[in-house]
Phi, psi and omega in degrees: 000000186278155183288350180259004186302314183301317180292324181295308186289325183285335176269348184304325189264015182235033179266156178281158183244153177206162179282148182291156176240174176292155177066015174265164179304159177309136180253127179235108184268348186076190185253351184259123178304140176066305178302319183056243184256016185306315184293312182293320179297315182290331179286316181200091183298319182295318176297318181295313183288335172295316176299315180293325179291319177299325188276319193246336182110203190276355175214138180193163182241134176238154175268122185228108177052048175081005181237139179271127180234123179269128179252126176250123187236023178250104186299336179285353181250357185301323182297331179296339176262313187297326186254000177265091182271002175274313181272331182238134185229134170254080191267008180283174183306122176231116185285113181297323182291338177301325182290316182294315186290310186276355176258282185295333188255022182302318180298316177295318180298310182301319181295317180295316184296317178303311183299314183291320179301311182294321182294315177293318178300312181292328176293320180294329183265358183297132178086354179285131176274200177275005180285147177292145177239129183260142178196157172287132184297318182299315179298321179295313184290312183297315183297310182293320181287323179297307182298321180292315180296322177299314181294329180289311189275317184260344175054044179244105188275347191265339186230022185302314182296320180291319177300319180297313180299320178292318184294318180303316181294319178296315181301323179299330180266355186299320179303312178294327177292316182296329183253008175062040182245011179279148174280179187298313181299319181291322176300316182296320180291320180298315177300318183293318179296319178301315181293318178300315180297314180298322177292321179293324182275330184208086182306153176297169180303131184101345178277173180231149178263080181296129175083004181266131180284139181293341180256009185292163175302315181305312181293323179291324180294316176296326176298317180297316177298317178298317179296334178276356178085018180284132186283169184302317179299314178294326176300313180297321176294319179300319179295319175301313179303314181293330175299314179294314182302315187274333186243355191274354189238333187296319181297319175296318177299318182291321176305308184296320182295308177296324177298318178295318180297315181295331181263359178227086184309325184289329177285320178301314181301318182292321177295315182296321178296323175295319179296319177301321181290328174294316184300322182297329181282344182237025171074325184201162176296330182285350181252014177295134181284084186301326185274003182235024182297334179296342180266352180271141177279112178227068186297324181291308177305315181301320178293318179299316178297315179300319181290323178296315182291324175307319186275344191229349180270119189222048179283154172255128179264124187243134173229147176266137177279107187264358171200157181303144185208140174260117180266119176266118179284161177300335179286344183103344178291142184243141180225140180275129174245137189258146178301138177093348178261182186234153175234135184234143172252140177232082184299338176302319179287315180211112024262347197298321181249020180277116183294343176278350176256316184239128175298132179048061189296336180284344185261145175280122178233103191299329182259021183301327182256033178238138169274170185292338180267015177070017171269162184292129175279121183237001182255115177224148186235153172223120183055039176082358179254130180294137181263138171283317184251107177243352179201117188230050181291345180255009186080199180194169179073201186288348178246033175286162186301121180282346181257021184301314184290321181290317179298318178296317181298318180298313178298320178298315181298316185295312182297317180300316179299315181298312187287335183266334184256345185236142159277123190231130177205164179286143177291325172248116186308325182258019182298150177246158175298138174294155177294157177287148174287107188294346179289346183264006171301133182094353184256008179108237179288132175289155175239151183284154168269098186099198182218168175249115183283131183228165173229149186206158176207158180296141176292149173287128178293134178257135183252000000 
């Protein structure tokens, strides 16, 4: 979910290689010359890194397509990397305006997002009778949240549907594009989608930005890039990257959250009870303040969201070693890291899926992050030692996701809107969530292989 995920994964495959030295982490080159573990890593990074962790421990180096990459999987040692900006650098593109927009303007963004969500939601339901309507849950979540987010951040009212259609096609090819595994036809298609999106977001010289506000985030962002002397072609590429960063994860997160609720009735009952208690404070379900949810106490929903992200947020955090460094692990063991190489953290594997941190980590437990007194649970241990990092869907340190608060608010607004306005159920009562697509590890939020078929209809208004 972090705003740096795109830069991390796209740069991951472009590091320099060198031979190992003494006192360095265990090195595993695999059996294929030069390629090393590239194929296994690209196919299912979580499965591969779990195997490496079982074999080598919490730190090791693997050969991936001619490059040596050190993986650190001990959350008690993460701070040694995250807060050392002298030895480790995240020097890739970081959008200064993201902080301004997702920080100071949170109230305005939330209000705008709420309005767009409700407008599109009502438009999509217009003309629907009390008859059930069937759709894939992922398609429903991704479509509504992408289009609403696009209207909120880019403020372009004329081409949201077209941008969404092109983006979904591009996003489907992104894992292969990032890892250079697309065939010729797929590469050609990905290039075509990229060019179409760049033209839609930023027309070539002589083109016009129809429907874009002069005070929109996009326009302010372009002004910033121009002031920095960035040429037009790079501006177009940057806008596409920001489209993916800002709109590529919320739909998937909402899918998993609603999917877990639909397949875990006790969790759905607890969330709906909390919603009813909110409604009592605001006279009716239809008067809930969607754009002010961050001020409402929703401990059950917050725990459900944290648990959902624990199971589905899988970004890789990458740092460049800018000078030789001896890394001291929490265990006291020391390892030499060399200038010019890279070190990566994979919080999805540890701490999020670590059985020593979380009981039954593969299972969804809606109240995992709740204490008995309904306060947020923040105390987790590993091997008897309390953990600072027990769930890291937003990253950590100085490069944690600057849009965390807005993203959480957006997901909460969407789920509340769906649950208060629709009767929602599974088409097959005992259906299960589809598995996650393993090729998307490292890209932020996981996406499903397939979809979960649901049916819905407008709720009857109660007077």
